[in-house]
C-alpha positions in Angstrom: -25.5 -55.6 -49.8 -26.9 -53.8 -46.8 -24.5 -55.7 -44.5 -21.5 -54.8 -46.7 -22.4 -51.0 -46.6 -22.9 -51.2 -42.9 -19.5 -52.8 -42.5 -17.8 -50.1 -44.7 -19.5 -47.3 -42.7 -18.4 -48.9 -39.5 -14.8 -49.1 -40.8 -14.9 -45.5 -41.8 -16.3 -44.4 -38.5 -13.6 -46.4 -36.6 -10.9 -44.9 -38.7 -12.2 -41.3 -38.1 -12.4 -42.0 -34.4 -8.8 -43.3 -34.5 -7.6 -40.1 -36.2 -9.4 -37.9 -33.7 -7.9 -39.9 -30.9 -4.4 -39.5 -32.4 -4.9 -35.8 -32.8 -6.0 -35.4 -29.2 -3.1 -37.5 -27.9 -0.6 -35.6 -30.1 -2.0 -32.2 -28.9 -1.7 -33.3 -25.3 1.8 -34.6 -25.9 2.8 -31.3 -27.4 1.3 -29.5 -24.5 3.1 -31.7 -22.0 6.3 -31.4 -24.0 6.0 -27.6 -24.1 5.3 -27.5 -20.4 8.3 -29.7 -19.7 10.4 -27.3 -21.8 9.3 -24.2 -19.9 11.9 -23.4 -17.3 13.3 -20.4 -15.6 16.6 -21.1 -13.7 19.8 -19.6 -12.6 22.8 -20.5 -14.8 25.6 -20.1 -12.2 28.4 -20.9 -14.6 27.2 -18.4 -17.2 26.3 -15.7 -14.6 22.8 -15.3 -16.0 19.3 -16.6 -16.0 18.1 -19.2 -18.5 14.5 -19.0 -19.8 13.6 -22.2 -21.6 17.3 -22.9 -21.9 18.2 -19.6 -23.5 20.1 -16.7 -21.8 17.6 -14.2 -20.3 17.8 -10.9 -18.5 14.7 -9.4 -17.0 13.9 -5.7 -17.0 11.2 -5.3 -14.5 9.1 -2.6 -12.8 7.3 -2.6 -9.4 3.5 -2.0 -9.4 1.2 -2.7 -6.5 -2.1 -4.0 -7.6 -3.7 -3.0 -4.3 -2.7 0.7 -5.0 -4.2 0.8 -8.5 -7.9 0.7 -9.3 -8.8 -2.6 -10.8 -10.2 -1.0 -13.9 -6.7 0.4 -14.6 -4.7 -2.8 -14.1 -4.6 -3.5 -17.8 -3.8 0.1 -18.7 -0.8 0.3 -16.4 0.4 -3.1 -17.5 0.2 -2.1 -21.2 2.2 1.0 -20.5 4.8 -1.0 -18.7 5.0 -3.4 -21.6 5.3 -0.5 -24.0 8.3 0.9 -22.1 10.2 -2.3 -22.9 9.7 -4.1 -19.6 9.4 -7.9 -19.8 8.5 -8.4 -16.1 6.7 -6.8 -13.1 7.2 -7.2 -9.4 4.5 -6.9 -6.7 4.1 -7.3 -3.0 1.3 -9.3 -1.2 -0.1 -7.0 1.5 -1.1 -9.3 4.4 -3.1 -6.7 6.2 -5.2 -6.0 3.2 -6.0 -9.7 2.5 -6.5 -10.7 6.1 -7.9 -7.5 7.8 -9.2 -9.5 10.7 -7.8 -12.7 12.0 -9.0 -15.6 9.8 -11.1 -13.3 7.6 -9.7 -13.1 4.0 -10.4 -10.8 1.1 -9.3 -11.6 -2.4 -12.2 -9.7 -4.1 -12.2 -6.7 -6.4 -9.0 -4.7 -6.1 -7.4 -7.5 -4.1 -7.9 -10.3 -6.7 -4.2 -11.0 -7.0 -4.8 -14.1 -9.1 -6.7 -12.0 -11.8 -3.8 -9.5 -11.7 -1.3 -12.2 -12.4 -3.4 -13.6 -15.2 -3.6 -10.1 -16.8 0.2 -9.8 -16.5 0.5 -13.1 -18.3 -1.9 -12.1 -21.0 0.1 -8.9 -21.5 3.3 -10.8 -22.0 4.9 -9.9 -18.7 6.7 -12.2 -16.2 5.8 -11.8 -12.5 8.0 -11.6 -9.4 6.1 -12.1 -6.2 7.2 -10.6 -2.9 5.0 -12.3 -0.3 6.6 -10.9 2.8 5.3 -11.5 5.4 6.8 -8.1 6.0 6.8 -5.9 3.0 7.4 -2.3 4.1 6.2 -0.5 0.9 5.2 2.5 3.1 2.1 0.6 4.1 0.6 0.7 7.6 2.6 -1.6 9.8 4.8 -2.7 6.8 1.9 -4.9 5.6 1.4 -6.7 8.9 -2.2 -6.9 10.1 -2.9 -4.9 13.2 -4.5 -7.8 15.0 -1.2 -9.5 15.5 -0.7 -7.0 18.3 -4.2 -7.6 19.6 -3.8 -11.4 19.8 -0.4 -11.2 21.5 1.0 -7.8 22.5 4.2 -9.5 23.5 4.7 -11.1 20.0 8.2 -10.8 18.6 7.7 -9.8 15.0 10.0 -11.0 12.2 11.4 -13.8 14.4 11.1 -17.5 15.2 8.5 -16.7 17.8 5.9 -19.4 17.4 3.0 -17.1 18.2 4.1 -15.1 15.2 5.0 -17.9 12.8 1.8 -19.7 13.2 0.0 -16.8 11.7 2.6 -16.3 8.9 2.2 -20.0 7.9 -1.6 -19.7 8.0 -1.5 -16.7 5.7 1.0 -18.2 3.3 -1.0 -21.5 3.3 -4.0 -19.5 2.2 -2.5 -17.3 -0.5 0.5 -19.1 -2.0 -1.4 -22.2 -3.3 -3.6 -19.8 -5.3 -0.5 -18.6 -7.2 1.3 -22.0 -7.7 -0.8 -22.8 -10.8 0.7 -19.7 -12.4 4.4 -20.6 -12.0 6.3 -20.3 -15.2 7.0 -24.0 -15.3 3.3 -24.6 -15.2 2.5 -22.2 -18.1 2.1 -19.1 -16.0 4.2 -15.9 -15.6 5.7 -16.3 -12.1 9.4 -16.7 -12.1 10.5 -16.0 -8.5 9.3 -15.5 -4.9 11.1 -13.3 -2.4 11.8 -14.6 1.1 11.1 -11.9 3.8 12.1 -8.4 2.7 15.4 -6.6 3.4 15.7 -8.6 6.5 19.5 -7.9 6.9 18.9 -4.3 7.8 16.5 -5.4 10.6 18.0 -8.4 12.3 20.2 -11.4 11.8 18.1 -14.4 12.9 19.2 -17.1 10.5 16.9 -19.7 12.1 13.9 -17.5 11.4 14.7 -16.9 7.7 15.5 -20.6 7.2 12.1 -21.5 8.6 10.4 -19.1 6.2 12.5 -20.6 3.3 11.5 -24.1 4.1 7.8 -23.3 4.5 7.7 -21.3 1.3 9.6 -24.0 -0.6 7.1 -26.6 0.6 4.3 -24.6 -0.9 5.8 -23.6 -4.3 7.9 -26.7 -5.0 11.4 -26.9 -6.4 11.0 -25.4 -9.9 10.8 -21.7 -9.0 13.5 -19.4 -7.8 13.6 -18.1 -4.3 15.5 -14.9 -3.6 16.4 -12.3 -1.0 17.1 -8.6 -1.4 19.0 -6.3 0.8 20.8 -2.9 0.6 24.2 -2.9 -0.9 26.1 -3.1 2.4 28.0 -6.2 3.3 26.6 -6.4 6.8 23.0 -6.3 5.5 23.5 -8.9 2.8 25.3 -11.1 5.2 22.4 -11.1 7.6 19.8 -11.3 4.9 21.4 -14.1 3.0 19.7 -17.6 3.3 21.3 -20.8 2.3 19.9 -22.2 -1.0 18.2 -18.8 -1.6 19.7 -16.5 -4.2 20.9 -13.2 -2.7 20.3 -9.9 -4.6 20.9 -6.3 -3.7 19.1 -3.0 -4.1 20.5 0.5 -4.7 19.6 3.7 -6.4 20.8 6.0 -9.1 24.2 7.7 -8.8 25.7 4.8 -6.8 28.8 2.9 -7.8 27.3 0.0 -9.8 30.5 -2.2 -9.8 30.9 -1.7 -6.0 27.3 -2.6 -5.3 27.4 -5.8 -7.4 30.8 -6.7 -5.8 28.8 -6.9 -2.5 26.4 -9.3 -4.1 29.4 -11.3 -5.4 30.8 -11.9 -1.9 27.7 -13.9 -1.2 26.8 -15.2 -4.7 30.2 -15.9 -6.4 28.4 -17.0 -9.5 25.0 -16.2 -11.1 23.4 -13.1 -12.5 23.8 -9.6 -11.2 20.4 -8.4 -9.8 19.2 -5.1 -8.5 15.8 -5.9 -7.1 15.0 -2.3 -6.2 16.5 0.3 -8.4 15.0 3.5 -7.2 13.3 5.7 -9.9 12.1 8.0 -7.2 11.5 8.1 -3.5 8.8 8.3 -0.8 7.3 11.4 0.6 6.5 12.5 4.2 4.0 15.1 5.4 5.8 18.3 6.0 8.7 17.6 3.6 9.0 18.7 -0.1 7.9 16.2 -2.7 10.8 14.1 -4.0 12.0 14.9 -7.5 14.0 12.3 -9.3 17.2 13.1 -11.1 16.4 11.6 -14.5 19.8 11.9 -16.0 21.3 10.0 -13.0 18.6 7.3 -13.4 19.4 7.0 -17.1 23.2 6.8 -16.5 23.0 4.1 -13.7 20.4 2.1 -15.6 22.5 2.1 -18.7 25.6 0.9 -16.7 23.6 -2.0 -15.2 22.2 -3.1 -18.5 25.7 -2.9 -20.0 26.8 -5.5 -17.4 23.8 -7.8 -18.4 22.3 -7.2 -15.0 18.7 -8.0 -14.3 16.9 -4.9 -12.9 13.6 -4.1 -11.2 12.7 -0.5 -11.0 11.0 0.5 -7.8 8.6 2.0 -8.4 7.6 2.0 -12.0 4.0 3.0 -11.0 3.3 3.9 -7.4 -0.4 4.5 -7.3 -2.3 5.6 -4.2 -2.5 4.6 -0.6 -6.3 5.0 -0.4 -8.0 5.2 3.0 -5.8 4.8 6.0 -3.4 2.4 4.4 -0.3 4.7 4.3 2.4 3.9 6.9 4.9 6.0 8.7 8.6 6.1 9.4 10.5 6.9 12.6 13.5 9.0 13.3 15.4 9.6 16.5 13.6 10.6 19.7 10.4 8.8 18.6 9.7 11.5 16.0 7.0 10.3 13.6 7.3 10.8 9.8 3.8 9.9 8.4 3.5 9.2 4.7 0.9 11.0 2.6 -2.0 9.4 0.7 -0.3 9.7 -2.7 2.4 7.1 -3.5 3.3 8.9 -6.7 7.0 8.2 -5.9 7.9 10.5 -8.8 7.9 7.2 -10.8 7.9 6.8 -14.6 4.1 6.5 -14.5 2.5 9.1 -12.3 0.0 8.5 -9.5 -2.7 8.7 -12.1 -0.9 6.3 -14.4 0.3 8.8 -17.0 3.7 8.5 -18.7 6.2 11.1 -17.5 9.4 12.5 -19.1 11.3 9.9 -17.0 9.2 7.2 -18.6 10.3 8.1 -22.1 13.9 8.5 -21.1 13.9 5.0 -19.5 12.2 3.7 -22.6 15.0 5.1 -24.8 17.6 3.3 -22.6 15.8 0.0 -22.7 15.4 0.2 -26.5 19.2 -0.1 -26.8 19.2 -3.4 -25.1 15.8 -5.0 -25.9 13.2 -4.8 -28.6 10.3 -2.5 -27.9 6.8 -3.8 -28.7 5.2 -2.4 -31.8 2.8 0.5 -31.7 2.7 3.7 -29.8 2.7 4.2 -26.0 -0.8 4.2 -24.6 -1.9 7.8 -23.9 -2.6 9.4 -20.6 -6.1 8.8 -19.2 -8.6 11.6 -19.7 -9.0 14.0 -16.8 -11.9 16.3 -16.0 -12.2 19.4 -13.8 -15.7 19.1 -12.4 -15.4 22.4 -10.5 -16.6 23.4 -7.0 -18.9 21.3 -4.9 -20.7 23.2 -2.2 -20.5 21.7 1.3 -22.6 22.1 4.4 -21.8 21.3 8.0 -23.6 18.2 9.1 -22.5 18.2 12.8 -19.5 17.7 15.0 -18.0 14.2 15.3 -18.7 14.3 19.0 -22.4 14.5 18.3 -22.0 11.4 16.2 -19.9 9.3 18.6 -22.8 6.9 19.4 -24.0 6.4 15.8 -20.6 6.2 14.1 -18.7 4.4 16.8 -17.5 0.8 16.3 -18.3 -1.8 18.9 -19.2 -1.3 22.5 -18.2 1.7 24.6 -15.3 0.5 26.7 -14.6 1.9 30.2 -11.3 1.0 31.9 -9.1 2.4 34.6 -6.3 3.4 32.2 -6.4 4.2 28.5 -6.3 1.3 26.1 -4.6 1.1 22.7 -6.3 0.8 19.4 -5.0 -2.8 19.2 -6.5 -3.7 22.6 -9.8 -2.3 21.5 -9.7 -4.4 18.3 -9.4 -1.3 16.0 -7.1 -1.0 13.0 -7.3 2.6 11.8 -9.0 5.9 12.3 -9.7 7.6 15.7 -10.5 6.9 19.3 -12.0 9.4 21.7 -10.8 9.0 25.3 -12.9 10.8 27.9 -12.7 11.1 31.7 -14.3 13.3 34.3 -11.7 15.4 36.2 -12.4 15.7 40.0 -10.1 18.7 40.7 -10.0 22.3 39.7 -7.0 24.1 38.2 -7.8 27.7 37.4 -4.2 28.5 36.4 -2.6 26.8 33.4 -1.6 23.4 34.5 0.5 20.7 32.7 -1.4 18.0 30.9 1.2 15.3 29.9 0.9 12.3 27.6 4.3 10.8 26.9 2.9 7.9 24.9 0.7 9.7 22.4 0.3 7.7 19.2 0.0 9.8 17.2 -2.0 13.1 17.3 -4.3 14.0 20.2 -6.8 16.8 20.0 -7.5 17.9 23.6 -10.9 19.2 24.7 -12.4 20.4 28.0 -16.2 20.0 27.9 -15.7 19.8 24.1 -13.9 23.2 24.0 -10.6 22.7 22.1 -7.6 23.6 24.2 -4.6 22.2 22.3 -2.9 19.4 20.3 -0.4 16.8 21.6 1.6 15.5 18.7 4.2 12.7 18.3 5.2 14.2 14.9 5.7 17.7 16.3 7.3 16.4 19.5 4.6 18.0 21.7 3.8 15.7 24.6 2.6 18.3 27.1 0.3 21.4 27.0 -1.1 23.6 29.7 -4.8 23.7 30.4 -7.3 25.1 32.9 -10.1 22.8 34.0 -12.7 22.7 36.8 -13.9 19.8 38.9 -16.6 17.6 37.1 -15.6 18.9 33.7 -15.0 16.2 31.0 -11.5 15.9 29.5 -11.5 14.4 26.1 -8.5 13.4 23.9 -9.4 12.6 20.4 -6.5 10.5 19.0 -5.7 10.0 15.4 -3.7 7.0 14.1 -1.5 8.6 11.5 -0.1 5.3 10.2 1.9 2.5 11.9 5.6 2.4 11.4 6.5 0.5 8.3 10.3 0.1 8.5 13.0 -0.3 11.1 13.3 -1.2 14.8 10.2 0.7 15.8 8.0 -1.6 13.8 5.9 -2.7 16.8 3.9 0.5 16.8 0.8 0.4 19.1 -1.6 3.3 18.5 -3.7 5.4 20.8 -2.6 6.4 24.3 0.2 4.1 25.5 1.1 5.9 28.8 -0.5 7.4 31.8 -2.3 10.7 31.2 -1.2 13.1 34.0 -2.6 16.4 35.1 -0.2 18.4 37.3 1.6 15.1 37.8 -1.5 13.2 39.0 -2.5 10.1 36.9 -6.0 10.4 35.5 -8.1 7.2 35.6 -11.6 5.9 34.7 -11.4 6.4 30.9 -14.3 5.9 28.5 -13.4 4.8 24.9 -15.3 5.6 21.7 -13.8 3.9 18.6 -14.3 5.7 15.3 -12.5 3.7 12.6 -14.7 5.4 9.9 -14.7 2.1 7.9 -18.4 1.7 7.8 -18.6 3.7 4.5 -22.3 2.9 3.8 -23.3 4.4 7.2 -21.0 7.4 6.5 -22.5 7.9 3.1 -26.0 7.9 4.6 -24.9 10.6 7.1 -23.5 12.8 4.4 -26.5 12.6 2.1 -29.4 12.5 4.5 -28.4 14.6 7.6 -27.1 17.8 6.2 -28.4 20.6 8.5 -28.6 24.3 8.2 -25.4 26.2 7.4 -23.6 27.7 10.4 -20.4 29.7 10.7 -17.9 27.7 12.6 -16.3 29.4 15.6 -12.5 30.0 15.8 -12.5 27.2 18.4 -12.9 24.4 15.9 -14.3 21.0 16.8 -13.7 18.0 14.4 -16.8 18.1 12.1 -18.5 16.4 9.3 -19.3 18.3 6.1 -21.2 17.0 3.1 -22.3 17.9 -0.4 -23.8 16.4 -3.5 -22.9 16.9 -7.2 -24.0 15.6 -10.6 -21.6 14.9 -13.5 -22.2 16.6 -16.9 -24.9 15.0 -19.1 -23.8 12.9 -22.0 -20.3 12.1 -20.6 -18.8 9.1 -19.0 -17.0 9.7 -15.7 -13.4 10.7 -15.9 -10.5 10.8 -13.5 -10.2 13.9 -11.4 -8.4 15.3 -8.4 -10.0 16.7 -5.2 -8.4 20.0 -4.1 -8.9 20.8 -0.4 -7.0 24.1 -0.5 -8.3 26.3 2.2 -9.1 23.4 4.5 -6.6 22.2 7.2 -6.5 18.5 7.9 -8.8 15.6 7.5 -10.2 12.7 5.5 -12.4 12.9 2.3 -14.9 10.4 1.0 -16.5 10.1 -2.4 -19.7 8.0 -2.6 -18.7 6.4 0.7 -15.2 5.5 -0.5 -12.3 6.7 1.7 -10.0 8.7 -0.7 -7.5 9.1 2.2 -6.0 11.9 4.3 -5.5 15.5 3.2 -3.3 18.1 4.9 -2.8 21.1 2.6 -1.5 23.4 5.3 1.4 20.9 5.8 2.0 19.6 2.3 3.5 18.4 0.1 0.4 16.6 -1.2 -2.5 18.9 -1.9 -4.8 17.1 -4.2 -6.4 13.6 -3.8 -6.7 11.3 -6.8 -10.2 10.3 -7.6 -10.4 7.5 -10.3 -13.4 7.5 -12.6 -14.7 4.2 -11.2 -15.7 6.0 -8.0 -18.0 8.4 -9.8 -21.6 7.9 -10.9 -22.7 9.1 -14.3 -25.4 11.6 -15.0 -28.1 11.9 -13.7 -27.1 10.0 -10.6 -26.3 11.9 -7.4 -22.7 11.7 -6.2 -21.8 12.5 -2.6 -18.7 14.2 -1.1 -18.1 13.8 2.6 -15.3 15.5 4.5 -14.1 14.9 8.1 -12.2 18.1 9.0 -10.2 17.9 12.1 -8.5 21.3 12.6 -10.2 24.1 10.7 -12.7 24.8 7.9 -12.4 27.8 5.6 -14.7 30.7 5.8 -18.3 30.2 5.0 -19.6 29.2 2.4 -17.8 25.9 2.3 -16.7 24.1 -0.8 -14.0 21.8 -2.4 -13.0 21.7 -6.0 -12.5 18.9 -8.4 -9.7 19.8 -10.8 -7.9 18.1 -13.7 -4.4 18.9 -12.5 -2.7 17.2 -9.6 -0.6 19.1 -7.0 1.8 17.0 -5.0 4.4 19.6 -4.2 2.5 22.3 -2.4 2.9 24.1 0.9 5.5 22.6 3.3 5.1 24.1 6.8 
């Protein structure tokens, strides 16, 4: 009897195990089958994309994860989804992820894998633009500065082996982390771009083919590779790569049929794609803030969607170029056009992530061609005006050269560039002792100033030499054995065009009355040691002094406490009354301010930078050109101002 029961129990146990095994196998089979069914391809005969075998058109928006505080990634993605978008597009900024050669950063705000995961969880497809050149109004177009340190003769965006070896190393590091998130593997990534608007830069087909082959070797065969170029035949012709789908970009008010006809000359079949439909435009210091023509955007977007075109709106949310990450553009005669800290772009979502009137108008258009997700649009994030923060002068930057400098003091016969010194951003102080006397105003000339040089004689300010203002020469008086110092600011490397190879600092001889000055001492001040900077601003505040009319770049500091019983909220720092400089909150570099130039006045301060009550917050300011009258202060307001004074 005992043996029979044991046998029956054994049979039941065996049967249950068999059922469990069948369920597991069936589940795995379904998963495999589902993965095999996942596909995103180009249907050339149908002039469309196919997603899992069904016709598909993406309506996408650009967002740069590296310009958005990580705590707000989900908020911005939710708002993009609520607008009716089914995809997002983002760049990979090489210079952020590899700030020094072989040193990588994928943490915190640079955790691109986590960003892709969030997009997937939000129900958004992802288009990746890995460069290596990205433009995006970033310093050096996303290239790391150290390329010019390792090989000053490197030919960028070419088949130069000294350049390609670093491109391949960068891609070998980042692309494999994204491959598990291809659409075919269950993730959201549907396409990778090869290079970026290359046709408007050069026409080296061998170079772009090498990039294509290397990228394809990393991502495999089941994801789309594409290019994008402006809607001019010559640009698309040079940007087009065999076996890579060519798309175009153009803005509102342009002839949609004509623009897509250019694409058709190089892609006779396949979907119409505008990879950069401009919802706004970039700003430059000294120029009015760009204002988008919403009615024109609506009209052109409608026309493209009527043609079943796939569209990516650049930008849908611009964000902020915190720190020194903003780039510059260049016009004729080497005139610099530096970009401000804000990358608001007058986009559908503001710099602070708030829906604008344009957002809701675009959402209306999309609703005519796609189903909107249920529920209301997420609201704007709360803002808070924390009021005035009193500031005291700590000291001049020259008194801190030794303690704030980066690396060794370098002495050379002729001035060295930032890149030669191994410095990415910030400032370099160049000093030399003059061995001749000029009691009458005499020409001091620096043809190769990159970008703004504050000139001092024995620390007495005597003028500014500026690439932006086309001032390469000033007159000074000086005596033998006096020290001539030129405090040079890097205002952002060129991010687009033929002047991309943009060394910073002093690139030419410095001449006084035509005589070349030699024996230069270099002090590097990248201001990237934020902990040391924070210590200075909180521990070394001295007695208050009135600053003389002859202003020397100086450090100011103050502390403030948030209201009790409240969580920190987003705010904006208003430097009105100050001239030009850099601001830090709790050691974090908010970016450059320049209210006397405009258009940007306020700096965005996301809530994650602030410490709740009763903790002490610090505000540090490096003012370069002139502080307001004593007593000194700056204000935290709840209203941004991006269209202020333009000189």
